[in-house]
CHARMM-style PDB file with segment names, atoms N, HN, CA, C and O in Angstrom:
ATOM      1  N   MET     1      78.846-261.987  58.610  1.00  0.00      PROA
ATOM      2  CA  MET     1      79.676-262.668  57.632  1.00  0.00      PROA
ATOM      3  C   MET     1      80.742-261.735  57.065  1.00  0.00      PROA
ATOM      4  O   MET     1      81.917-262.096  56.991  1.00  0.00      PROA
ATOM      5  N   LEU     2      80.325-260.535  56.665  1.00  0.00      PROA
ATOM      6  HN  LEU     2      79.370-260.243  56.725  1.00  0.00      PROA
ATOM      7  CA  LEU     2      81.297-259.622  56.091  1.00  0.00      PROA
ATOM      8  C   LEU     2      82.121-258.986  57.193  1.00  0.00      PROA
ATOM      9  O   LEU     2      81.576-258.371  58.109  1.00  0.00      PROA
ATOM     10  N   GLN     3      83.425-259.132  57.106  1.00  0.00      PROA
ATOM     11  HN  GLN     3      83.868-259.632  56.361  1.00  0.00      PROA
ATOM     12  CA  GLN     3      84.308-258.514  58.086  1.00  0.00      PROA
ATOM     13  C   GLN     3      84.773-257.152  57.604  1.00  0.00      PROA
ATOM     14  O   GLN     3      85.108-256.287  58.414  1.00  0.00      PROA
ATOM     15  N   VAL     4      84.795-256.955  56.298  1.00  0.00      PROA
ATOM     16  HN  VAL     4      84.523-257.658  55.641  1.00  0.00      PROA
ATOM     17  CA  VAL     4      85.200-255.693  55.703  1.00  0.00      PROA
ATOM     18  C   VAL     4      84.051-255.225  54.818  1.00  0.00      PROA
ATOM     19  O   VAL     4      83.484-256.014  54.061  1.00  0.00      PROA
ATOM     20  N   LYS     5      83.711-253.957  54.911  1.00  0.00      PROA
ATOM     21  HN  LYS     5      84.171-253.316  55.526  1.00  0.00      PROA
ATOM     22  CA  LYS     5      82.633-253.422  54.087  1.00  0.00      PROA
ATOM     23  C   LYS     5      83.032-253.507  52.619  1.00  0.00      PROA
ATOM     24  O   LYS     5      84.182-253.231  52.277  1.00  0.00      PROA
ATOM     25  N   PRO     6      82.099-253.886  51.744  1.00  0.00      PROA
ATOM     26  CA  PRO     6      82.437-254.098  50.330  1.00  0.00      PROA
ATOM     27  C   PRO     6      83.041-252.876  49.634  1.00  0.00      PROA
ATOM     28  O   PRO     6      83.875-253.034  48.742  1.00  0.00      PROA
ATOM     29  N   PHE     7      82.640-251.665  50.020  1.00  0.00      PROA
ATOM     30  HN  PHE     7      81.963-251.536  50.745  1.00  0.00      PROA
ATOM     31  CA  PHE     7      83.133-250.470  49.345  1.00  0.00      PROA
ATOM     32  C   PHE     7      84.124-249.689  50.195  1.00  0.00      PROA
ATOM     33  O   PHE     7      84.301-248.488  49.990  1.00  0.00      PROA
ATOM     34  N   SER     8      84.772-250.352  51.145  1.00  0.00      PROA
ATOM     35  HN  SER     8      84.628-251.328  51.311  1.00  0.00      PROA
ATOM     36  CA  SER     8      85.710-249.668  52.034  1.00  0.00      PROA
ATOM     37  C   SER     8      87.082-249.459  51.410  1.00  0.00      PROA
ATOM     38  O   SER     8      87.880-248.687  51.942  1.00  0.00      PROA
ATOM     39  N   ASN     9      87.380-250.121  50.302  1.00  0.00      PROA
ATOM     40  HN  ASN     9      86.732-250.748  49.870  1.00  0.00      PROA
ATOM     41  CA  ASN     9      88.675-249.989  49.645  1.00  0.00      PROA
ATOM     42  C   ASN     9      88.474-249.281  48.299  1.00  0.00      PROA
ATOM     43  O   ASN     9      88.204-249.941  47.296  1.00  0.00      PROA
ATOM     44  N   PRO    10      88.601-247.954  48.263  1.00  0.00      PROA
ATOM     45  CA  PRO    10      88.336-247.231  47.018  1.00  0.00      PROA
ATOM     46  C   PRO    10      89.317-247.588  45.901  1.00  0.00      PROA
ATOM     47  O   PRO    10      88.945-247.542  44.728  1.00  0.00      PROA
ATOM     48  N   ALA    11      90.547-247.937  46.231  1.00  0.00      PROA
ATOM     49  HN  ALA    11      90.849-247.974  47.183  1.00  0.00      PROA
ATOM     50  CA  ALA    11      91.516-248.312  45.195  1.00  0.00      PROA
ATOM     51  C   ALA    11      91.090-249.608  44.504  1.00  0.00      PROA
ATOM     52  O   ALA    11      91.198-249.728  43.284  1.00  0.00      PROA
ATOM     53  N   LEU    12      90.611-250.565  45.276  1.00  0.00      PROA
ATOM     54  HN  LEU    12      90.523-250.468  46.267  1.00  0.00      PROA
ATOM     55  CA  LEU    12      90.145-251.821  44.689  1.00  0.00      PROA
ATOM     56  C   LEU    12      88.909-251.591  43.827  1.00  0.00      PROA
ATOM     57  O   LEU    12      88.795-252.137  42.730  1.00  0.00      PROA
ATOM     58  N   LEU    13      87.989-250.781  44.331  1.00  0.00      PROA
ATOM     59  HN  LEU    13      88.081-250.337  45.222  1.00  0.00      PROA
ATOM     60  CA  LEU    13      86.782-250.470  43.572  1.00  0.00      PROA
ATOM     61  C   LEU    13      87.141-249.775  42.258  1.00  0.00      PROA
ATOM     62  O   LEU    13      86.576-250.096  41.213  1.00  0.00      PROA
ATOM     63  N   ALA    14      88.073-248.831  42.306  1.00  0.00      PROA
ATOM     64  HN  ALA    14      88.533-248.570  43.155  1.00  0.00      PROA
ATOM     65  CA  ALA    14      88.511-248.134  41.088  1.00  0.00      PROA
ATOM     66  C   ALA    14      89.157-249.109  40.109  1.00  0.00      PROA
ATOM     67  O   ALA    14      88.934-249.013  38.902  1.00  0.00      PROA
ATOM     68  N   ALA    15      89.951-250.042  40.614  1.00  0.00      PROA
ATOM     69  HN  ALA    15      90.133-250.121  41.594  1.00  0.00      PROA
ATOM     70  CA  ALA    15      90.604-251.024  39.739  1.00  0.00      PROA
ATOM     71  C   ALA    15      89.580-251.927  39.057  1.00  0.00      PROA
ATOM     72  O   ALA    15      89.729-252.248  37.878  1.00  0.00      PROA
ATOM     73  N   VAL    16      88.552-252.335  39.777  1.00  0.00      PROA
ATOM     74  HN  VAL    16      88.431-252.074  40.735  1.00  0.00      PROA
ATOM     75  CA  VAL    16      87.510-253.185  39.200  1.00  0.00      PROA
ATOM     76  C   VAL    16      86.741-252.422  38.122  1.00  0.00      PROA
ATOM     77  O   VAL    16      86.486-252.951  37.040  1.00  0.00      PROA
ATOM     78  N   VAL    17      86.376-251.182  38.424  1.00  0.00      PROA
ATOM     79  HN  VAL    17      86.583-250.753  39.303  1.00  0.00      PROA
ATOM     80  CA  VAL    17      85.645-250.367  37.446  1.00  0.00      PROA
ATOM     81  C   VAL    17      86.504-250.104  36.216  1.00  0.00      PROA
ATOM     82  O   VAL    17      86.017-250.191  35.089  1.00  0.00      PROA
ATOM     83  N   LEU    18      87.784-249.781  36.425  1.00  0.00      PROA
ATOM     84  HN  LEU    18      88.179-249.711  37.341  1.00  0.00      PROA
ATOM     85  CA  LEU    18      88.682-249.504  35.308  1.00  0.00      PROA
ATOM     86  C   LEU    18      88.876-250.727  34.414  1.00  0.00      PROA
ATOM     87  O   LEU    18      88.774-250.621  33.192  1.00  0.00      PROA
ATOM     88  N   THR    19      89.152-251.877  35.007  1.00  0.00      PROA
ATOM     89  HN  THR    19      89.235-251.963  36.000  1.00  0.00      PROA
ATOM     90  CA  THR    19      89.380-253.075  34.187  1.00  0.00      PROA
ATOM     91  C   THR    19      88.104-253.518  33.477  1.00  0.00      PROA
ATOM     92  O   THR    19      88.164-253.991  32.342  1.00  0.00      PROA
ATOM     93  N   THR    20      86.962-253.373  34.125  1.00  0.00      PROA
ATOM     94  HN  THR    20      86.914-252.989  35.047  1.00  0.00      PROA
ATOM     95  CA  THR    20      85.699-253.701  33.463  1.00  0.00      PROA
ATOM     96  C   THR    20      85.470-252.770  32.275  1.00  0.00      PROA
ATOM     97  O   THR    20      85.074-253.215  31.198  1.00  0.00      PROA
ATOM     98  N   GLY    21      85.719-251.487  32.475  1.00  0.00      PROA
ATOM     99  HN  GLY    21      86.041-251.125  33.350  1.00  0.00      PROA
ATOM    100  CA  GLY    21      85.576-250.532  31.377  1.00  0.00      PROA
ATOM    101  C   GLY    21      86.513-250.832  30.221  1.00  0.00      PROA
ATOM    102  O   GLY    21      86.119-250.749  29.057  1.00  0.00      PROA
ATOM    103  N   LEU    22      87.763-251.184  30.543  1.00  0.00      PROA
ATOM    104  HN  LEU    22      88.083-251.251  31.488  1.00  0.00      PROA
ATOM    105  CA  LEU    22      88.724-251.522  29.493  1.00  0.00      PROA
ATOM    106  C   LEU    22      88.309-252.772  28.719  1.00  0.00      PROA
ATOM    107  O   LEU    22      88.456-252.830  27.499  1.00  0.00      PROA
ATOM    108  N   LYS    23      87.792-253.765  29.430  1.00  0.00      PROA
ATOM    109  HN  LYS    23      87.672-253.717  30.422  1.00  0.00      PROA
ATOM    110  CA  LYS    23      87.326-254.985  28.748  1.00  0.00      PROA
ATOM    111  C   LYS    23      86.166-254.685  27.818  1.00  0.00      PROA
ATOM    112  O   LYS    23      86.112-255.196  26.699  1.00  0.00      PROA
ATOM    113  N   LEU    24      85.234-253.854  28.279  1.00  0.00      PROA
ATOM    114  HN  LEU    24      85.277-253.439  29.188  1.00  0.00      PROA
ATOM    115  CA  LEU    24      84.095-253.499  27.444  1.00  0.00      PROA
ATOM    116  C   LEU    24      84.540-252.686  26.229  1.00  0.00      PROA
ATOM    117  O   LEU    24      84.017-252.871  25.131  1.00  0.00      PROA
ATOM    118  N   MET    25      85.511-251.780  26.427  1.00  0.00      PROA
ATOM    119  HN  MET    25      85.936-251.630  27.320  1.00  0.00      PROA
ATOM    120  CA  MET    25      86.045-251.026  25.293  1.00  0.00      PROA
ATOM    121  C   MET    25      86.702-251.961  24.283  1.00  0.00      PROA
ATOM    122  O   MET    25      86.546-251.785  23.075  1.00  0.00      PROA
ATOM    123  N   LEU    26      87.429-252.944  24.775  1.00  0.00      PROA
ATOM    124  HN  LEU    26      87.556-253.087  25.756  1.00  0.00      PROA
ATOM    125  CA  LEU    26      88.093-253.894  23.895  1.00  0.00      PROA
ATOM    126  C   LEU    26      87.089-254.608  22.998  1.00  0.00      PROA
ATOM    127  O   LEU    26      87.376-254.891  21.834  1.00  0.00      PROA
ATOM    128  N   LEU    27      85.920-254.895  23.541  1.00  0.00      PROA
ATOM    129  HN  LEU    27      85.688-254.666  24.486  1.00  0.00      PROA
ATOM    130  CA  LEU    27      84.917-255.626  22.774  1.00  0.00      PROA
ATOM    131  C   LEU    27      84.020-254.736  21.922  1.00  0.00      PROA
ATOM    132  O   LEU    27      83.636-255.130  20.821  1.00  0.00      PROA
ATOM    133  N   TYR    28      83.679-253.546  22.410  1.00  0.00      PROA
ATOM    134  HN  TYR    28      83.991-253.227  23.304  1.00  0.00      PROA
ATOM    135  CA  TYR    28      82.610-252.793  21.778  1.00  0.00      PROA
ATOM    136  C   TYR    28      83.022-251.485  21.115  1.00  0.00      PROA
ATOM    137  O   TYR    28      82.184-250.854  20.471  1.00  0.00      PROA
ATOM    138  N   VAL    29      84.268-251.049  21.242  1.00  0.00      PROA
ATOM    139  HN  VAL    29      84.949-251.562  21.766  1.00  0.00      PROA
ATOM    140  CA  VAL    29      84.751-249.874  20.507  1.00  0.00      PROA
ATOM    141  C   VAL    29      85.451-250.407  19.257  1.00  0.00      PROA
ATOM    142  O   VAL    29      86.503-251.040  19.335  1.00  0.00      PROA
ATOM    143  N   ALA    30      84.837-250.133  18.103  1.00  0.00      PROA
ATOM    144  HN  ALA    30      83.982-249.619  18.040  1.00  0.00      PROA
ATOM    145  CA  ALA    30      85.247-250.769  16.849  1.00  0.00      PROA
ATOM    146  C   ALA    30      86.746-250.668  16.547  1.00  0.00      PROA
ATOM    147  O   ALA    30      87.349-251.700  16.254  1.00  0.00      PROA
ATOM    148  N   PRO    31      87.386-249.495  16.599  1.00  0.00      PROA
ATOM    149  CA  PRO    31      88.819-249.450  16.259  1.00  0.00      PROA
ATOM    150  C   PRO    31      89.690-250.292  17.198  1.00  0.00      PROA
ATOM    151  O   PRO    31      90.647-250.930  16.760  1.00  0.00      PROA
ATOM    152  N   ILE    32      89.355-250.288  18.479  1.00  0.00      PROA
ATOM    153  HN  ILE    32      88.578-249.770  18.835  1.00  0.00      PROA
ATOM    154  CA  ILE    32      90.136-251.071  19.447  1.00  0.00      PROA
ATOM    155  C   ILE    32      89.897-252.562  19.220  1.00  0.00      PROA
ATOM    156  O   ILE    32      90.841-253.353  19.222  1.00  0.00      PROA
ATOM    157  N   ALA    33      88.642-252.941  19.025  1.00  0.00      PROA
ATOM    158  HN  ALA    33      87.876-252.299  19.023  1.00  0.00      PROA
ATOM    159  CA  ALA    33      88.313-254.348  18.779  1.00  0.00      PROA
ATOM    160  C   ALA    33      88.987-254.845  17.503  1.00  0.00      PROA
ATOM    161  O   ALA    33      89.486-255.969  17.454  1.00  0.00      PROA
ATOM    162  N   GLN    34      88.999-254.004  16.476  1.00  0.00      PROA
ATOM    163  HN  GLN    34      88.594-253.091  16.516  1.00  0.00      PROA
ATOM    164  CA  GLN    34      89.626-254.399  15.211  1.00  0.00      PROA
ATOM    165  C   GLN    34      91.135-254.552  15.389  1.00  0.00      PROA
ATOM    166  O   GLN    34      91.730-255.483  14.845  1.00  0.00      PROA
ATOM    167  N   PHE    35      91.753-253.654  16.140  1.00  0.00      PROA
ATOM    168  HN  PHE    35      91.270-252.898  16.581  1.00  0.00      PROA
ATOM    169  CA  PHE    35      93.194-253.730  16.373  1.00  0.00      PROA
ATOM    170  C   PHE    35      93.570-255.033  17.070  1.00  0.00      PROA
ATOM    171  O   PHE    35      94.570-255.662  16.724  1.00  0.00      PROA
ATOM    172  N   PHE    36      92.771-255.434  18.044  1.00  0.00      PROA
ATOM    173  HN  PHE    36      91.959-254.923  18.326  1.00  0.00      PROA
ATOM    174  CA  PHE    36      93.056-256.653  18.798  1.00  0.00      PROA
ATOM    175  C   PHE    36      92.418-257.895  18.189  1.00  0.00      PROA
ATOM    176  O   PHE    36      92.646-259.003  18.675  1.00  0.00      PROA
ATOM    177  N   GLY    37      91.636-257.733  17.152  1.00  0.00      PROA
ATOM    178  HN  GLY    37      91.451-256.833  16.757  1.00  0.00      PROA
ATOM    179  CA  GLY    37      90.986-258.876  16.510  1.00  0.00      PROA
ATOM    180  C   GLY    37      89.866-259.465  17.350  1.00  0.00      PROA
ATOM    181  O   GLY    37      89.587-260.661  17.275  1.00  0.00      PROA
ATOM    182  N   ALA    38      89.226-258.620  18.151  1.00  0.00      PROA
ATOM    183  HN  ALA    38      89.452-257.648  18.212  1.00  0.00      PROA
ATOM    184  CA  ALA    38      88.133-259.089  19.018  1.00  0.00      PROA
ATOM    185  C   ALA    38      86.790-258.860  18.329  1.00  0.00      PROA
ATOM    186  O   ALA    38      86.648-257.982  17.478  1.00  0.00      PROA
ATOM    187  N   GLN    39      85.826-259.662  18.713  1.00  0.00      PROA
ATOM    188  HN  GLN    39      85.942-260.376  19.404  1.00  0.00      PROA
ATOM    189  CA  GLN    39      84.470-259.507  18.198  1.00  0.00      PROA
ATOM    190  C   GLN    39      83.525-259.310  19.379  1.00  0.00      PROA
ATOM    191  O   GLN    39      83.695-259.948  20.417  1.00  0.00      PROA
ATOM    192  N   PRO    40      82.533-258.435  19.233  1.00  0.00      PROA
ATOM    193  CA  PRO    40      81.589-258.213  20.328  1.00  0.00      PROA
ATOM    194  C   PRO    40      80.812-259.485  20.657  1.00  0.00      PROA
ATOM    195  O   PRO    40      80.546-260.310  19.783  1.00  0.00      PROA
ATOM    196  N   LEU    41      80.459-259.625  21.909  1.00  0.00      PROA
ATOM    197  HN  LEU    41      80.675-258.955  22.619  1.00  0.00      PROA
ATOM    198  CA  LEU    41      79.639-260.759  22.328  1.00  0.00      PROA
ATOM    199  C   LEU    41      78.186-260.454  22.035  1.00  0.00      PROA
ATOM    200  O   LEU    41      77.728-259.334  22.260  1.00  0.00      PROA
ATOM    201  N   ASP    42      77.456-261.440  21.535  1.00  0.00      PROA
ATOM    202  HN  ASP    42      77.829-262.350  21.352  1.00  0.00      PROA
ATOM    203  CA  ASP    42      76.021-261.239  21.372  1.00  0.00      PROA
ATOM    204  C   ASP    42      75.340-261.453  22.723  1.00  0.00      PROA
ATOM    205  O   ASP    42      75.993-261.828  23.696  1.00  0.00      PROA
ATOM    206  N   GLY    43      74.053-261.218  22.780  1.00  0.00      PROA
ATOM    207  HN  GLY    43      73.523-260.913  21.989  1.00  0.00      PROA
ATOM    208  CA  GLY    43      73.326-261.303  24.043  1.00  0.00      PROA
ATOM    209  C   GLY    43      73.447-262.645  24.736  1.00  0.00      PROA
ATOM    210  O   GLY    43      73.630-262.697  25.952  1.00  0.00      PROA
ATOM    211  N   ASN    44      73.348-263.739  23.981  1.00  0.00      PROA
ATOM    212  HN  ASN    44      73.199-263.697  22.993  1.00  0.00      PROA
ATOM    213  CA  ASN    44      73.433-265.079  24.579  1.00  0.00      PROA
ATOM    214  C   ASN    44      74.824-265.349  25.158  1.00  0.00      PROA
ATOM    215  O   ASN    44      74.950-265.898  26.253  1.00  0.00      PROA
ATOM    216  N   ASP    45      75.862-264.962  24.420  1.00  0.00      PROA
ATOM    217  HN  ASP    45      75.760-264.516  23.531  1.00  0.00      PROA
ATOM    218  CA  ASP    45      77.226-265.176  24.913  1.00  0.00      PROA
ATOM    219  C   ASP    45      77.502-264.332  26.148  1.00  0.00      PROA
ATOM    220  O   ASP    45      78.149-264.790  27.089  1.00  0.00      PROA
ATOM    221  N   LEU    46      77.010-263.101  26.142  1.00  0.00      PROA
ATOM    222  HN  LEU    46      76.484-262.729  25.377  1.00  0.00      PROA
ATOM    223  CA  LEU    46      77.199-262.224  27.292  1.00  0.00      PROA
ATOM    224  C   LEU    46      76.476-262.779  28.515  1.00  0.00      PROA
ATOM    225  O   LEU    46      76.994-262.722  29.630  1.00  0.00      PROA
ATOM    226  N   LEU    47      75.292-263.309  28.305  1.00  0.00      PROA
ATOM    227  HN  LEU    47      74.870-263.355  27.399  1.00  0.00      PROA
ATOM    228  CA  LEU    47      74.530-263.919  29.394  1.00  0.00      PROA
ATOM    229  C   LEU    47      75.247-265.167  29.928  1.00  0.00      PROA
ATOM    230  O   LEU    47      75.320-265.371  31.140  1.00  0.00      PROA
ATOM    231  N   LEU    48      75.769-265.991  29.030  1.00  0.00      PROA
ATOM    232  HN  LEU    48      75.709-265.826  28.046  1.00  0.00      PROA
ATOM    233  CA  LEU    48      76.509-267.187  29.426  1.00  0.00      PROA
ATOM    234  C   LEU    48      77.760-266.813  30.225  1.00  0.00      PROA
ATOM    235  O   LEU    48      78.034-267.408  31.267  1.00  0.00      PROA
ATOM    236  N   TYR    49      78.508-265.840  29.741  1.00  0.00      PROA
ATOM    237  HN  TYR    49      78.285-265.357  28.894  1.00  0.00      PROA
ATOM    238  CA  TYR    49      79.706-265.363  30.426  1.00  0.00      PROA
ATOM    239  C   TYR    49      79.359-264.846  31.822  1.00  0.00      PROA
ATOM    240  O   TYR    49      80.040-265.169  32.795  1.00  0.00      PROA
ATOM    241  N   SER    50      78.299-264.045  31.914  1.00  0.00      PROA
ATOM    242  HN  SER    50      77.746-263.784  31.123  1.00  0.00      PROA
ATOM    243  CA  SER    50      77.879-263.498  33.208  1.00  0.00      PROA
ATOM    244  C   SER    50      77.433-264.605  34.155  1.00  0.00      PROA
ATOM    245  O   SER    50      77.715-264.548  35.352  1.00  0.00      PROA
ATOM    246  N   GLY    51      76.744-265.605  33.632  1.00  0.00      PROA
ATOM    247  HN  GLY    51      76.515-265.652  32.660  1.00  0.00      PROA
ATOM    248  CA  GLY    51      76.290-266.723  34.459  1.00  0.00      PROA
ATOM    249  C   GLY    51      77.445-267.518  35.048  1.00  0.00      PROA
ATOM    250  O   GLY    51      77.426-267.864  36.229  1.00  0.00      PROA
ATOM    251  N   PHE    52      78.446-267.805  34.230  1.00  0.00      PROA
ATOM    252  HN  PHE    52      78.461-267.523  33.271  1.00  0.00      PROA
ATOM    253  CA  PHE    52      79.609-268.537  34.739  1.00  0.00      PROA
ATOM    254  C   PHE    52      80.389-267.699  35.746  1.00  0.00      PROA
ATOM    255  O   PHE    52      80.912-268.231  36.725  1.00  0.00      PROA
ATOM    256  N   SER    53      80.468-266.396  35.509  1.00  0.00      PROA
ATOM    257  HN  SER    53      80.043-265.963  34.714  1.00  0.00      PROA
ATOM    258  CA  SER    53      81.139-265.515  36.470  1.00  0.00      PROA
ATOM    259  C   SER    53      80.409-265.520  37.804  1.00  0.00      PROA
ATOM    260  O   SER    53      81.038-265.546  38.862  1.00  0.00      PROA
ATOM    261  N   LEU    54      79.079-265.494  37.753  1.00  0.00      PROA
ATOM    262  HN  LEU    54      78.568-265.472  36.894  1.00  0.00      PROA
ATOM    263  CA  LEU    54      78.285-265.528  38.978  1.00  0.00      PROA
ATOM    264  C   LEU    54      78.463-266.858  39.701  1.00  0.00      PROA
ATOM    265  O   LEU    54      78.575-266.883  40.926  1.00  0.00      PROA
ATOM    266  N   LEU    55      78.490-267.952  38.967  1.00  0.00      PROA
ATOM    267  HN  LEU    55      78.399-267.932  37.971  1.00  0.00      PROA
ATOM    268  CA  LEU    55      78.703-269.254  39.596  1.00  0.00      PROA
ATOM    269  C   LEU    55      80.055-269.327  40.303  1.00  0.00      PROA
ATOM    270  O   LEU    55      80.151-269.854  41.411  1.00  0.00      PROA
ATOM    271  N   LEU    56      81.086-268.805  39.672  1.00  0.00      PROA
ATOM    272  HN  LEU    56      81.009-268.377  38.771  1.00  0.00      PROA
ATOM    273  CA  LEU    56      82.411-268.798  40.298  1.00  0.00      PROA
ATOM    274  C   LEU    56      82.399-267.940  41.558  1.00  0.00      PROA
ATOM    275  O   LEU    56      82.958-268.334  42.582  1.00  0.00      PROA
ATOM    276  N   PHE    57      81.771-266.780  41.491  1.00  0.00      PROA
ATOM    277  HN  PHE    57      81.317-266.460  40.660  1.00  0.00      PROA
ATOM    278  CA  PHE    57      81.675-265.903  42.653  1.00  0.00      PROA
ATOM    279  C   PHE    57      80.954-266.604  43.799  1.00  0.00      PROA
ATOM    280  O   PHE    57      81.424-266.579  44.936  1.00  0.00      PROA
ATOM    281  N   LEU    58      79.821-267.226  43.506  1.00  0.00      PROA
ATOM    282  HN  LEU    58      79.439-267.246  42.582  1.00  0.00      PROA
ATOM    283  CA  LEU    58      79.059-267.917  44.548  1.00  0.00      PROA
ATOM    284  C   LEU    58      79.846-269.085  45.140  1.00  0.00      PROA
ATOM    285  O   LEU    58      79.794-269.316  46.348  1.00  0.00      PROA
ATOM    286  N   TYR    59      80.569-269.818  44.304  1.00  0.00      PROA
ATOM    287  HN  TYR    59      80.611-269.630  43.322  1.00  0.00      PROA
ATOM    288  CA  TYR    59      81.395-270.916  44.790  1.00  0.00      PROA
ATOM    289  C   TYR    59      82.460-270.408  45.757  1.00  0.00      PROA
ATOM    290  O   TYR    59      82.659-270.983  46.828  1.00  0.00      PROA
ATOM    291  N   LEU    60      83.145-269.327  45.376  1.00  0.00      PROA
ATOM    292  HN  LEU    60      82.984-268.860  44.506  1.00  0.00      PROA
ATOM    293  CA  LEU    60      84.206-268.797  46.228  1.00  0.00      PROA
ATOM    294  C   LEU    60      83.655-268.265  47.550  1.00  0.00      PROA
ATOM    295  O   LEU    60      84.277-268.441  48.597  1.00  0.00      PROA
ATOM    296  N   GLU    61      82.489-267.614  47.506  1.00  0.00      PROA
ATOM    297  HN  GLU    61      81.984-267.471  46.655  1.00  0.00      PROA
ATOM    298  CA  GLU    61      81.880-267.128  48.740  1.00  0.00      PROA
ATOM    299  C   GLU    61      81.453-268.294  49.633  1.00  0.00      PROA
ATOM    300  O   GLU    61      81.605-268.226  50.852  1.00  0.00      PROA
ATOM    301  N   ARG    62      80.933-269.339  49.046  1.00  0.00      PROA
ATOM    302  HN  ARG    62      80.811-269.394  48.055  1.00  0.00      PROA
ATOM    303  CA  ARG    62      80.531-270.529  49.812  1.00  0.00      PROA
ATOM    304  C   ARG    62      81.756-271.185  50.448  1.00  0.00      PROA
ATOM    305  O   ARG    62      81.698-271.639  51.591  1.00  0.00      PROA
ATOM    306  N   GLU    63      82.849-271.234  49.716  1.00  0.00      PROA
ATOM    307  HN  GLU    63      82.896-270.865  48.788  1.00  0.00      PROA
ATOM    308  CA  GLU    63      84.081-271.809  50.258  1.00  0.00      PROA
ATOM    309  C   GLU    63      84.586-270.995  51.449  1.00  0.00      PROA
ATOM    310  O   GLU    63      85.024-271.567  52.447  1.00  0.00      PROA
ATOM    311  N   LYS    64      84.528-269.664  51.350  1.00  0.00      PROA
ATOM    312  HN  LYS    64      84.173-269.200  50.539  1.00  0.00      PROA
ATOM    313  CA  LYS    64      84.949-268.822  52.480  1.00  0.00      PROA
ATOM    314  C   LYS    64      84.064-269.073  53.697  1.00  0.00      PROA
ATOM    315  O   LYS    64      84.557-269.169  54.821  1.00  0.00      PROA
ATOM    316  N   LEU    65      82.773-269.177  53.472  1.00  0.00      PROA
ATOM    317  HN  LEU    65      82.373-269.099  52.559  1.00  0.00      PROA
ATOM    318  CA  LEU    65      81.841-269.443  54.568  1.00  0.00      PROA
ATOM    319  C   LEU    65      82.153-270.789  55.209  1.00  0.00      PROA
ATOM    320  O   LEU    65      82.155-270.908  56.434  1.00  0.00      PROA
ATOM    321  N   TRP    66      82.413-271.789  54.400  1.00  0.00      PROA
ATOM    322  HN  TRP    66      82.411-271.693  53.405  1.00  0.00      PROA
ATOM    323  CA  TRP    66      82.739-273.127  54.898  1.00  0.00      PROA
ATOM    324  C   TRP    66      84.014-273.079  55.746  1.00  0.00      PROA
ATOM    325  O   TRP    66      84.070-273.696  56.809  1.00  0.00      PROA
ATOM    326  N   ARG    67      85.042-272.347  55.281  1.00  0.00      PROA
ATOM    327  HN  ARG    67      84.996-271.846  54.417  1.00  0.00      PROA
ATOM    328  CA  ARG    67      86.301-272.258  56.040  1.00  0.00      PROA
ATOM    329  C   ARG    67      86.100-271.562  57.382  1.00  0.00      PROA
ATOM    330  O   ARG    67      86.669-271.982  58.390  1.00  0.00      PROA
ATOM    331  N   VAL    68      85.301-270.510  57.401  1.00  0.00      PROA
ATOM    332  HN  VAL    68      84.839-270.169  56.583  1.00  0.00      PROA
ATOM    333  CA  VAL    68      85.047-269.801  58.658  1.00  0.00      PROA
ATOM    334  C   VAL    68      84.317-270.713  59.634  1.00  0.00      PROA
ATOM    335  O   VAL    68      84.669-270.771  60.812  1.00  0.00      PROA
ATOM    336  N   ARG    69      83.310-271.419  59.156  1.00  0.00      PROA
ATOM    337  HN  ARG    69      83.023-271.372  58.199  1.00  0.00      PROA
ATOM    338  CA  ARG    69      82.555-272.325  60.031  1.00  0.00      PROA
ATOM    339  C   ARG    69      83.432-273.458  60.534  1.00  0.00      PROA
ATOM    340  O   ARG    69      83.321-273.861  61.692  1.00  0.00      PROA
ATOM    341  N   ARG    70      84.302-273.975  59.677  1.00  0.00      PROA
ATOM    342  HN  ARG    70      84.393-273.647  58.737  1.00  0.00      PROA
ATOM    343  CA  ARG    70      85.197-275.052  60.077  1.00  0.00      PROA
ATOM    344  C   ARG    70      86.190-274.569  61.129  1.00  0.00      PROA
ATOM    345  O   ARG    70      86.465-275.272  62.101  1.00  0.00      PROA
ATOM    346  N   ARG    71      86.723-273.371  60.931  1.00  0.00      PROA
ATOM    347  HN  ARG    71      86.499-272.800  60.141  1.00  0.00      PROA
ATOM    348  CA  ARG    71      87.674-272.797  61.873  1.00  0.00      PROA
ATOM    349  C   ARG    71      86.991-272.538  63.221  1.00  0.00      PROA
ATOM    350  O   ARG    71      87.581-272.776  64.275  1.00  0.00      PROA
ATOM    351  N   THR    72      85.759-272.055  63.184  1.00  0.00      PROA
ATOM    352  HN  THR    72      85.279-271.861  62.328  1.00  0.00      PROA
ATOM    353  CA  THR    72      85.005-271.800  64.407  1.00  0.00      PROA
ATOM    354  C   THR    72      84.704-273.097  65.136  1.00  0.00      PROA
ATOM    355  O   THR    72      84.806-273.157  66.361  1.00  0.00      PROA
ATOM    356  N   ALA    73      84.334-274.140  64.395  1.00  0.00      PROA
ATOM    357  HN  ALA    73      84.252-274.092  63.399  1.00  0.00      PROA
ATOM    358  CA  ALA    73      84.038-275.435  65.001  1.00  0.00      PROA
ATOM    359  C   ALA    73      85.283-276.032  65.655  1.00  0.00      PROA
ATOM    360  O   ALA    73      85.197-276.624  66.731  1.00  0.00      PROA
ATOM    361  N   ASN    74      86.437-275.878  65.009  1.00  0.00      PROA
ATOM    362  HN  ASN    74      86.507-275.397  64.135  1.00  0.00      PROA
ATOM    363  CA  ASN    74      87.683-276.415  65.576  1.00  0.00      PROA
ATOM    364  C   ASN    74      88.123-275.633  66.804  1.00  0.00      PROA
ATOM    365  O   ASN    74      88.755-276.194  67.699  1.00  0.00      PROA
ATOM    366  N   THR    75      87.800-274.355  66.859  1.00  0.00      PROA
ATOM    367  HN  THR    75      87.286-273.899  66.132  1.00  0.00      PROA
ATOM    368  CA  THR    75      88.144-273.544  68.026  1.00  0.00      PROA
ATOM    369  C   THR    75      87.346-273.941  69.240  1.00  0.00      PROA
ATOM    370  O   THR    75      87.869-273.956  70.354  1.00  0.00      PROA
ATOM    371  N   HSD    76      86.066-274.268  69.037  1.00  0.00      PROA
ATOM    372  HN  HSD    76      85.640-274.257  68.132  1.00  0.00      PROA
ATOM    373  CA  HSD    76      85.184-274.624  70.143  1.00  0.00      PROA
ATOM    374  C   HSD    76      85.292-276.100  70.547  1.00  0.00      PROA
ATOM    375  O   HSD    76      84.744-276.496  71.575  1.00  0.00      PROA
ATOM    376  N   ALA    77      85.971-276.892  69.774  1.00  0.00      PROA
ATOM    377  HN  ALA    77      86.416-276.570  68.938  1.00  0.00      PROA
ATOM    378  CA  ALA    77      86.056-278.333  70.071  1.00  0.00      PROA
ATOM    379  C   ALA    77      87.034-278.638  71.162  1.00  0.00      PROA
ATOM    380  OT1 ALA    77      87.215-279.802  71.522  1.00  0.00      PROA
TER     381      ALA     77
END
């Protein structure tokens, strides 16, 4: 299924880690959060956010799988 290894693009991996770190700083470092008017997420909100993110990820992966299978079926038809 995977045509490209997940960690083969170090620039993409660095960008994901950097943006995740910046988002967490925005929420959980008090001076930054206060400057932007952000409030930390409690455990339930963080769990809800993570769950919806996982659902979106799974949906997109399922869609890619469906497209590959459809393309393969049309090639063999």
